[in-house]
N, CA, C and O of each residue as an XYZ file, in Angstrom:
344
protein
N     -51.021    -82.193    -65.499
C     -52.056    -81.865    -64.282
C     -51.329    -81.758    -63.078
O     -50.131    -82.031    -63.013
N     -52.076    -81.331    -62.020
C     -51.373    -81.080    -60.647
C     -51.317    -82.289    -59.785
O     -52.383    -82.840    -59.511
N     -50.320    -82.715    -59.376
C     -50.102    -83.887    -58.385
C     -49.669    -83.601    -57.068
O     -48.559    -83.098    -56.892
N     -50.424    -83.867    -56.121
C     -50.001    -83.450    -54.601
C     -49.031    -84.721    -53.934
O     -49.400    -85.891    -53.839
N     -47.993    -84.295    -53.597
C     -47.108    -85.515    -53.233
C     -46.919    -85.344    -51.784
O     -46.650    -84.225    -51.348
N     -47.053    -86.493    -50.896
C     -47.064    -86.620    -49.674
C     -45.728    -86.353    -48.940
O     -44.678    -86.579    -49.543
N     -45.710    -85.913    -47.747
C     -44.303    -85.710    -47.073
C     -43.314    -86.945    -47.357
O     -42.207    -86.698    -47.834
N     -43.649    -88.133    -47.103
C     -42.743    -89.205    -47.073
C     -42.043    -89.362    -48.392
O     -40.956    -89.939    -48.440
N     -42.648    -88.850    -49.515
C     -42.281    -89.004    -50.970
C     -41.643    -87.741    -51.464
O     -41.253    -87.692    -52.631
N     -41.508    -86.705    -50.650
C     -41.177    -85.587    -51.228
C     -39.474    -85.323    -51.354
O     -38.951    -84.369    -51.931
N     -38.834    -86.339    -50.711
C     -37.264    -86.400    -51.176
C     -37.053    -86.704    -52.460
O     -35.972    -86.368    -52.943
N     -37.904    -87.309    -53.181
C     -37.909    -87.615    -54.732
C     -38.154    -86.305    -55.499
O     -37.611    -86.125    -56.589
N     -38.996    -85.353    -54.924
C     -39.363    -84.113    -55.762
C     -38.683    -83.062    -55.306
O     -39.272    -81.981    -55.332
N     -37.421    -83.108    -54.830
C     -36.906    -81.809    -54.309
C     -37.712    -80.956    -53.219
O     -37.711    -79.726    -53.161
N     -38.392    -81.814    -52.374
C     -39.161    -81.235    -51.347
C     -40.456    -80.608    -51.851
O     -41.130    -80.034    -50.995
N     -40.883    -80.624    -53.026
C     -42.039    -80.059    -53.662
C     -43.230    -80.814    -53.174
O     -43.276    -82.042    -53.233
N     -44.203    -80.072    -52.686
C     -45.515    -80.758    -52.221
C     -46.382    -80.821    -53.369
O     -47.295    -81.641    -53.271
N     -46.300    -80.001    -54.676
C     -47.194    -80.181    -55.687
C     -46.223    -80.122    -57.045
O     -45.388    -79.233    -57.217
N     -46.425    -81.015    -57.809
C     -45.656    -81.141    -59.070
C     -46.609    -81.188    -60.257
O     -47.804    -81.453    -60.125
N     -46.032    -80.920    -61.413
C     -46.808    -81.244    -62.618
C     -46.579    -82.389    -63.399
O     -45.396    -82.713    -63.502
N     -47.536    -83.184    -64.060
C     -47.166    -84.427    -64.733
C     -48.262    -84.712    -65.784
O     -49.408    -84.285    -65.642
N     -47.916    -85.360    -66.716
C     -48.862    -85.872    -67.915
C     -49.292    -87.204    -67.781
O     -48.599    -87.994    -67.139
N     -50.299    -87.539    -68.280
C     -50.514    -88.941    -68.640
C     -52.027    -89.125    -69.000
O     -52.789    -88.241    -68.607
N     -52.500    -90.087    -69.645
C     -53.897    -90.258    -70.157
C     -54.545    -91.345    -69.062
O     -55.753    -91.582    -69.080
N     -53.723    -91.927    -68.195
C     -54.049    -92.927    -67.340
C     -53.297    -92.654    -66.006
O     -52.458    -91.753    -65.992
N     -53.546    -93.369    -64.900
C     -52.915    -93.202    -63.681
C     -51.492    -93.925    -63.980
O     -50.504    -93.444    -63.423
N     -51.361    -94.839    -64.667
C     -50.199    -95.648    -64.965
C     -49.273    -94.872    -65.757
O     -48.065    -94.976    -65.542
N     -49.741    -94.073    -66.688
C     -49.052    -93.100    -67.537
C     -48.462    -91.953    -66.722
O     -47.292    -91.592    -66.845
N     -49.359    -91.390    -65.864
C     -48.783    -90.418    -65.020
C     -47.855    -90.818    -64.092
O     -46.945    -90.037    -63.812
N     -47.925    -91.984    -63.519
C     -46.800    -92.415    -62.644
C     -45.419    -92.632    -63.537
O     -44.311    -92.343    -63.085
N     -45.588    -93.076    -64.615
C     -44.376    -93.251    -65.598
C     -43.815    -91.694    -65.943
O     -42.601    -91.495    -66.005
N     -44.525    -90.901    -66.103
C     -44.105    -89.491    -66.241
C     -43.369    -89.013    -65.062
O     -42.239    -88.536    -65.167
N     -44.061    -89.145    -63.806
C     -43.467    -88.674    -62.575
C     -42.125    -89.484    -62.477
O     -41.175    -88.775    -62.143
N     -41.842    -90.752    -62.682
C     -40.821    -91.419    -62.594
C     -39.655    -90.930    -63.482
O     -38.487    -90.872    -63.097
N     -40.068    -90.605    -64.635
C     -39.099    -89.982    -65.583
C     -38.590    -88.703    -64.963
O     -37.375    -88.505    -64.928
N     -39.467    -87.796    -64.456
C     -39.133    -86.482    -63.776
C     -38.345    -86.702    -62.531
O     -37.331    -86.055    -62.269
N     -38.853    -87.656    -61.756
C     -38.259    -87.847    -60.411
C     -38.109    -89.397    -60.302
O     -39.020    -90.152    -59.963
N     -36.860    -89.765    -60.627
C     -36.482    -91.223    -60.720
C     -36.659    -91.895    -59.248
O     -36.288    -91.349    -58.208
N     -37.225    -93.042    -59.322
C     -37.272    -93.802    -58.118
C     -38.681    -93.759    -57.503
O     -39.083    -94.698    -56.816
N     -39.448    -92.644    -57.754
C     -40.684    -92.389    -57.160
C     -41.764    -93.514    -57.541
O     -42.552    -93.898    -56.678
N     -41.790    -94.004    -58.759
C     -42.928    -95.030    -59.069
C     -42.653    -96.327    -58.083
O     -43.585    -96.947    -57.572
N     -41.298    -96.654    -57.882
C     -41.124    -97.906    -57.120
C     -41.730    -97.838    -55.820
O     -42.157    -98.889    -55.343
N     -41.852    -96.616    -55.076
C     -42.345    -96.498    -53.757
C     -43.814    -96.524    -53.850
O     -44.455    -96.592    -52.801
N     -44.477    -96.474    -55.083
C     -45.859    -96.443    -55.133
C     -46.401    -97.845    -55.829
O     -47.407    -98.397    -55.383
N     -45.716    -98.343    -56.876
C     -46.167    -99.509    -57.622
C     -45.167   -100.605    -57.273
O     -43.947   -100.475    -57.374
N     -45.864   -101.805    -56.811
C     -45.009   -103.010    -56.712
C     -44.336   -103.684    -57.965
O     -44.473   -103.214    -59.095
N     -43.660   -104.722    -57.717
C     -42.987   -105.446    -58.966
C     -44.093   -106.185    -59.650
O     -43.770   -106.752    -60.694
N     -45.292   -106.284    -59.273
C     -46.340   -106.937    -60.280
C     -47.046   -105.812    -60.971
O     -47.959   -106.063    -61.758
N     -46.652   -104.521    -60.705
C     -47.650   -103.435    -61.341
C     -48.871   -103.030    -60.785
O     -49.801   -102.437    -61.332
N     -48.732   -103.501    -59.405
C     -50.062   -103.109    -58.650
C     -49.647   -101.899    -57.549
O     -48.509   -101.594    -57.195
N     -50.684   -101.420    -57.201
C     -50.737   -100.245    -56.158
C     -50.146   -100.937    -54.985
O     -50.512   -102.083    -54.726
N     -49.185   -100.278    -54.192
C     -48.840   -100.803    -53.042
C     -49.990   -100.629    -52.068
O     -50.746    -99.675    -52.245
N     -50.201   -101.497    -51.013
C     -51.464   -101.453    -50.200
C     -51.323   -100.162    -49.181
O     -52.334    -99.765    -48.602
N     -50.183    -99.582    -48.995
C     -49.973    -98.316    -48.194
C     -50.474    -97.023    -48.868
O     -50.788    -96.006    -48.250
N     -50.510    -97.163    -50.074
C     -50.703    -95.787    -50.975
C     -52.081    -95.731    -51.449
O     -52.644    -96.726    -51.905
N     -52.613    -94.634    -51.354
C     -54.051    -94.377    -51.767
C     -53.961    -93.035    -52.845
O     -53.217    -92.069    -52.676
N     -54.780    -93.199    -53.836
C     -54.844    -92.150    -54.714
C     -56.364    -91.601    -54.736
O     -57.372    -92.267    -54.500
N     -56.298    -90.337    -55.047
C     -57.622    -89.611    -55.247
C     -57.574    -88.797    -56.481
O     -56.591    -88.074    -56.647
N     -58.510    -88.825    -57.360
C     -58.546    -88.145    -58.602
C     -59.810    -87.151    -58.372
O     -60.956    -87.593    -58.282
N     -59.507    -85.808    -58.288
C     -60.721    -85.048    -58.127
C     -61.648    -85.472    -56.873
O     -62.874    -85.579    -56.868
N     -60.751    -85.684    -55.822
C     -61.464    -86.123    -54.449
C     -62.173    -87.334    -54.462
O     -62.954    -87.535    -53.532
N     -62.031    -88.281    -55.451
C     -62.750    -89.500    -55.528
C     -61.491    -90.624    -55.535
O     -60.608    -90.592    -56.393
N     -61.538    -91.563    -54.517
C     -60.492    -92.473    -54.480
C     -60.477    -93.488    -55.626
O     -61.524    -94.063    -55.925
N     -59.444    -93.710    -56.219
C     -59.311    -94.715    -57.277
C     -58.163    -95.638    -56.891
O     -57.128    -95.269    -56.335
N     -58.493    -96.985    -57.281
C     -57.645    -98.169    -57.029
C     -57.104    -98.958    -58.027
O     -56.594   -100.050    -57.778
N     -57.180    -98.463    -59.197
C     -56.619    -99.013    -60.537
C     -55.684    -98.143    -61.218
O     -55.857    -96.924    -61.197
N     -54.609    -98.728    -61.880
C     -53.725    -98.005    -62.609
C     -54.325    -97.461    -63.913
O     -53.912    -96.402    -64.387
N     -55.292    -98.174    -64.493
C     -55.943    -97.825    -65.731
C     -56.933    -96.825    -65.697
O     -57.616    -96.645    -66.706
N     -57.126    -96.091    -64.601
C     -58.076    -95.009    -64.542
C     -57.744    -93.859    -65.603
O     -56.675    -93.257    -65.701
N     -58.919    -93.685    -66.391
C     -58.472    -92.509    -67.242
C     -58.311    -91.060    -66.598
O     -59.089    -90.732    -65.702
N     -57.320    -90.189    -67.032
C     -57.160    -88.915    -66.461
C     -57.244    -87.851    -67.666
O     -57.044    -88.216    -68.825
N     -57.506    -86.710    -67.384
C     -57.708    -85.411    -68.159
C     -56.570    -84.542    -67.546
O     -56.166    -84.684    -66.391
N     -56.070    -83.583    -68.481
C     -55.086    -82.473    -68.004
C     -55.607    -81.748    -66.938
O     -54.808    -81.296    -66.118
N     -57.113    -81.502    -66.761
C     -57.668    -80.789    -65.736
C     -57.668    -81.461    -64.343
O     -57.870    -80.809    -63.319
N     -57.457    -82.651    -64.346
C     -57.575    -83.443    -63.108
C     -56.672    -82.955    -62.068
O     -55.630    -82.378    -62.380
N     -57.009    -83.151    -60.847
C     -56.087    -82.969    -59.877
C     -55.775    -84.369    -59.019
O     -56.753    -84.962    -58.565
N     -54.670    -84.821    -58.823
C     -54.394    -85.985    -58.192
C     -53.696    -85.960    -56.949
O     -52.608    -85.384    -56.912
N     -54.208    -86.555    -55.816
C     -53.560    -86.487    -54.508
C     -53.077    -87.985    -54.304
O     -53.726    -88.956    -54.694
N     -51.996    -88.048    -53.720
C     -51.229    -89.180    -53.428
C     -51.130    -89.144    -51.871
O     -50.606    -88.192    -51.292
N     -51.699    -90.313    -51.162
C     -51.692    -90.309    -49.750
C     -50.855    -91.624    -49.440
O     -51.052    -92.653    -50.087
N     -49.896    -91.546    -48.408
C     -49.199    -92.698    -48.076
C     -49.261    -92.908    -46.699
O     -48.879    -92.027    -45.928
N     -49.795    -94.207    -46.215
C     -49.836    -94.545    -44.701
C     -48.565    -94.718    -44.208
O     -47.677    -95.174    -44.928
N     -48.358    -94.376    -42.949
C     -47.026    -94.646    -42.124
C     -47.298    -95.693    -41.189
O     -48.420    -95.755    -40.685
N     -46.419    -96.518    -40.896
C     -46.418    -97.662    -40.033
C     -45.415    -97.539    -38.959
O     -44.508    -96.713    -39.065
N     -45.522    -98.320    -37.920
C     -44.464    -98.252    -36.956
C     -45.037    -98.691    -35.723
O     -46.225    -98.991    -35.611
N     -44.186    -98.731    -34.780
C     -44.585    -98.926    -33.411
C     -43.871    -98.131    -32.271
O     -44.209    -98.295    -31.099
């Protein structure tokens, strides 16, 4: 499926803004992304296997908040990452 990568994470994807990945759930998709782009998952998922609070996922334009959300090969996933600073 097509995954849209936010600018702050593109250093992991060789600057690609869209990549292909597989998975039956969001958790499986993130494992596949990490296999293809090592280190990417750690920026999205914390040590307790929860989504980091500054990362948002949209599947087919609907926000999802759980890693067990089912996915199909035709889904389109957008990752958004909030930036902070002062």
